[in-house]
Structure formats: structure tokens, C-alpha cells
C-alpha positions in Angstrom: 9.2 12.9 -4.6 6.3 11.7 -6.7 4.1 8.8 -5.7 1.3 7.6 -7.9 -1.0 4.9 -6.5 -3.3 2.8 -8.7 -5.2 -0.5 -8.7 -8.0 0.3 -6.4 -11.7 -0.5 -7.0 -14.8 -2.2 -5.9 -14.5 -5.8 -4.9 -16.7 -8.3 -3.1 -15.7 -9.7 0.3 -13.2 -12.5 -0.1 -11.9 -11.0 -3.3 -8.4 -9.7 -4.2 -6.8 -6.5 -5.5 -3.3 -5.6 -6.3 -2.3 -2.0 -5.7 0.7 -0.4 -7.4 2.7 2.7 -6.4 4.9 4.2 -9.1 7.6 6.5 -7.7 10.1 9.1 -9.0 12.2 11.8 -7.7 14.4 9.9 -5.3 16.7 6.9 -5.1 14.0 4.3 -4.7 16.3 1.4 -4.1 17.9 3.0 -1.0 14.7 3.4 1.1 12.1 1.4 2.8 8.5 1.9 1.5 5.2 1.6 3.3 1.5 1.4 2.6 -1.0 3.3 4.7 -4.8 3.5 4.6 -7.3 6.0 5.8 -11.0 5.9 6.5 -12.9 9.2 6.6 -12.8 10.6 10.2 -10.0 8.3 11.3 -6.2 8.7 11.3 -4.1 7.1 8.7 -3.2 3.5 9.6 0.2 1.9 8.7 -0.6 -1.3 6.8 2.8 -2.7 5.7 6.5 -1.8 5.3 9.2 -3.3 3.2 12.9 -2.9 3.4 14.9 -1.3 0.6 16.0 -4.7 -0.8 12.7 -6.4 -0.2 14.2 -8.9 2.2 12.3 -7.5 5.2 8.5 -6.8 5.5 6.2 -6.1 8.4 2.4 -5.9 8.6 -0.4 -4.6 10.8 -2.0 -7.4 12.7 -5.3 -6.6 11.0 -3.8 -7.6 7.6 -1.2 -10.2 8.5 -1.6 -13.3 6.5 -3.9 -11.6 3.9 -1.8 -8.8 2.4 1.7 -9.0 0.9 3.9 -6.0 0.2 6.6 -6.3 -2.5 8.7 -4.1 -4.7 10.5 -4.0 -8.0 13.6 -1.7 -7.7 14.1 -1.8 -11.4 10.7 -0.2 -11.9 10.8 2.0 -8.9 7.4 0.6 -7.8 6.0 -0.9 -4.7 3.0 -3.2 -4.6 0.4 -4.4 -2.1 -1.3 -7.7 -2.9 -4.6 -7.9 -1.0 -6.4 -11.2 -0.6 -9.4 -12.3 1.4 -10.6 -8.7 1.5 -13.1 -7.7 4.2 -15.5 -4.8 4.3 -13.3 -3.2 7.1 -10.5 -3.0 4.5 -12.4 -0.3 2.8 -10.3 2.8 2.8 -8.1 5.1 0.6 -4.7 3.5 0.3 -1.4 5.4 0.1 2.2 4.6 -0.4 4.9 6.6 1.4 8.6 6.6 1.9 8.8 6.6 5.8 11.4 9.3 6.1 9.5 11.7 3.8 6.5 13.9 4.4 5.2 13.4 0.8 2.0 11.6 0.1 0.4 10.6 -3.2 -3.3 11.0 -4.1 -4.2 7.6 -2.9 -6.4 4.9 -4.5 -9.8 4.0 -3.2 -10.5 0.4 -2.2 -14.1 -0.5 -1.5 -15.1 -4.0 -0.3 -18.8 -4.6 -0.5 -21.3 -7.1 -1.8 
């Protein structure tokens, strides 16, 4: 299983970013995918999960209405559209297949003026 996150960066409060996670090494279209985030000194937090066909999605209360998870099964890629970003969204973001123990390297998101 390989997971490569990208799209992070520095953005002002209220701004937007779109994260991507390119995957390989497994049958992507058979499995749900999730995005997590982690702040130094804290446990990783589940942000969003999407079903294998994309018809189901769930979100942490802290991001509901601002973030949207999506996937392209033809490209083996999962996305996280983040709008109305807040300083408290600052973290390293990771994608993960829920039933796997594999993690990518993550992508840093910093929300600051």
C-alpha cells in the first residue's frame, strides 16, 4: 500500500485548499478511504471518510459544512476540499484506508495570517 498526500501549504484564515492522496498497491475502488490530521503533541483526528463508491461520506463535527471528501476511482485518488479554513485546522493531513495500518508521509496545512 502506497499513499502520497499533496496539496498542503500556507493559507490565510477563510481561504481554501484542496488536498490529494494518490494511492497504489491495492484495489482502491473496493475500500472506503479516510482523511486524518495531527497536531504535534496530540493524537491523530479522523476528519472525513468516504465509501468505496463515493455515495457515502461522514465528517468530524469540527469540519462539517466546510470540508468535502471525494474520490476518483479511475485515478485511485482521494481528495479533501477545505474551505473557510481556520487557524485550528493547522495540522499535518494524512489519508488512510481504514482497514490498513499504512500511513503516507502527510501534507502540512498551515492556516495563518
